[in-house]
N, C-alpha and C positions, 0 to 999 in steps of 0.2 A: 539543680540547675540543668538547663537544656544543653545538649551537645551542639556543636557548631552548625550541623546541617539542620537540626530542628529549629534553631534560632533563625537561620536564613529562611526557612520555610515560613516561620511565624511572621516575619517582616517582609515577605515577598509580595504581599497583596497590594501594597501601595502603588506599585508600578502598573497595575491594571485596575486602579480604583474605580474609575468611571465605568469601565467594562463590567466590573464586579457588580456594581449597583444596578446596571441594566439587566444582567444575565441571571444572577442568583435568584432562585424562587423565594417567596415569602413563606409564612407559616400559617397553618390552618386557624381560622377564626375560633373554632371550637377549642383548640388547644389554649389559646390566649384566654378565652372565657373561663376555662376550667382552672387555669393557673391563678387567675384573679380570685376565683371562688375559693380555691384551696388556701390562698393567702389571707382570706377573710376580708378582702378589699371590696368584693361585690358578689352577691349571689348570682346575678345575671348582668353581664356587661357586654352589650353588643358593640359591633365595630362603629356604629354611628353615635355612640354615647357622647353627649355634649356636656353633661354636668360633671364636676370634679367628684371623684370617688373617694370614699374614706373607709377607714377600718373601724368605724363605730364612734370616732371621736369628733366628727364634724370637720376634720381637716383633710386637705388633699393628701392622698397616699403617696409616699415617697418610694421610689424604686432606684436601684443601682444596677446599671447594665455593664457587664464585664466583657470586654472585647467586642465593642459595638460595631466595628467595621464602618461601613458607609451608612448604617442606620436603617437597614431593611426591617429588622425587628423593632428598632427604636420607634419608628413611625407607627407601627402597628400598636404598640403599647401606649404611645402618646395619644393615639386616637381614643383611648379609653379614659383619658383625663388624668393620667398619672403625672407627677412631677419627677422627672427622670434626670439622674446624674449619670453621665456617659463616661466610661473609661475606654480609651483606645490608644495603643502605643505607636501607631503609624500615622504620621502627619498627613499624608495624602488621603488616607481613608477617613480620618476625622474631618478633614476639610470638606469632603463630599457630604458627609453627615451634616455638618454645619450648614452648608449651602442648601441642601434639600430641606432641612428643617426651617430655614429662613423663608424659602419659597412657599412652604405650606403653613407658615405662621405658628410654628411649634417652638416653644421656649424650652431650652435644654441647658443644663450645667455640664460643660464639656471639660474633661481633663485629658491632656495628651500624656498618658501614662498607662502602664500595665497595673493589674490588680496588686501586685507585690509592692509597688511603690506609691500607690494612691494615698491621698490624704482625705479623710472624712471623719465626721464625728461618730464615735463608736455607738452601735446599737440604735442608729437613727433611721434605718430603712425597714419598711414593711415587706419589701420584696427585693431580692437579689436574683437577677436572671442573666443567663449567658446563652447566646444563640450561635451554635456551631463554633464555639470558641473555648469552652471549658477545658478541652484537652491541651490548650496552650498554656494554661496556668499551672504553676509548679505543683506536682503531686506531693502530698504530705504537708502542704501549706495551704492549699486552696480552700479546704473546708474550715480551717482555722480562721482564715481571712473572712470568709462568709459569715461565720459565727460572730466575729467582731463587728461586722457591719449591720447585722440584723437585730431588730428589737425582739424581745421575747414573743413568741407566737408567730413571728414573721416566717416567710417561706423562701427557700432557695429552689429555683427552677433552672435546669440546664437541658437544652434540647438541640437536636440535630435533624436535618433532612438527609435521608439516605436512599439512593436508588435501589430498587429490588431487581437486580440483574437476572436472577434466576427465572423470572417470568417474562423476560424481554426477548422477543424472537430474534433480534439481530445480535444477541450476545455472542454466539459462537464465532461469528465473523469478526466482531470487535475484539474478542479474545485473541484471534489469530493476528490481527494488526498489532495489538499491544505486545504480544509475545515476540513478533518479528522485530519490532523497534527495540525492545529490551535486549534481544540477542545481538542486533547490529551495533547498538550504541552503548551497551553496558549500562542500561537504565534499570533502576529498581523502582517499581510503582508502589505508591503508598496511599493514595487518596481514593475516596469512594467513587469517583467518576472513572476509575480504572477497573473495568469488569473483572480482570484477573485477580484483583485483591479479594473479591468476594464480599460477603456480608459481615462487617466487623462487630455487629451488635453483641454477640455472645461474649466475646473477649472483653469488650468495653464494659458490659454489665458486670462481669466477674471482677474486673479491676475496680469498678465503682464500689461494689460490695466489700471487697477486701480492704480498700482504703478506709471505709467507714467502720470497719470492725473495731469495736471498743470505743467508738466515738460517743462522748457524753453530751455533746452540744445539740444533737439533732434527734428527731423521732419521726414517726409516721412516714416512713419511706414508701414511696409509690413509684411505679413505672407504668407509663401509659403510652399507647401507640395510636397514630392517626394515619390512615392510608388514603392516598389520592393519586391522581394521574396527571401527567404533563405531556403535551405534544411538542415536538421540536422539528423545525425545518433543519436542513443541513447547516445553514449559516448560524441559526440560533444555537445549535448544539456545539458547533466549533467555537462560538463566542463563549459559551458556558464553560467548556473544558479548559479554555484559556485562562480561567480565573482560579484554577486549583493549583496549589503550591507546587506539587510535583510536576505539573505541566509548565508553570511559569519558569521554573528553574532549568528546563531543558535547554541543551545547546541548540543553536539555530537549525543545524542539519537534522537533528533528531526530531525537533518540533515539526519541521517541514514534512518529514517522512510520515510522522504520526497523523498530521492533519490531512495529508493526501490519502492515506489509507482509510481514515474514518470517513472522509467525504465520499470515497468510492463505495463504502459499505452502505451509507445512507442513500446515495444515488441509486444503488441496486434495488432498494425497496421503494422507489418512487419519490425520493427526495425529502421524506419526513418519516417520523416514527413516534410512538408513544411509549413512555416509561412509567412504571409504577413507582411512587415514592412512599416511604414510611417515615413519618416524623416520630422520633423517640423522645419522650419527655420524662425526666427524672425530677421528682418532687421530694423535698425534705422540709420539716418544720423545726424552727429554732425553739429549744426548750426555754 
């Protein structure tokens, strides 16, 4: 079970659901193509694919999305022709997902629930995926749940976008702002948009491997990376950081001080900057 703070963070995003959908970046098309190929759904499935994909049986491939949020990844996978069941425990987030899907003519099966309490027919999905949400599912239980959802030979894909702060020129100045706010307001930073946290990949990869040690449900473990760049204006970046849970839960005075400092850093370099992102993809195959 999660501690109280983790649970508050997990369910904090609904208060900024529309902002989240506008600001959070999507995922590389190459990653989605490779995920589908790994799952045996399609050898090549481009973003404009219009025909229903299948796993060799002539039927539309079924996917289960865990922690779908506002549907950023949902819409990317739906564009490949998948039949997607969406799990999301936050009512405001799933409402945005539903609204956007309706506008784009996407049919989804929506469940307002987390993975731990979801209802589905066992072994009925060819793909289970989770976009920047797998860390919110209960460790020690999440792979058991995925194994129950997946058909034999199906794939589990979990992935995250992470900024690579080490190569970003304004990192020292941002570090100073975050450190100052932490000292003044007794804040502990925990999200990837806080440069002082650093790059969490190594710890998360080790945790992933430790949790799977001795697991008899999965095989063919793979870890893949995709690197890309994103430019932000001052307003775009302030909108983005306002969608991360450690920022959402800040007291008003701490948030005001942080935003003032971050805005000044970006203004000092001309009002915009570019950050490198690395998308990390974990793949597993159900035995």
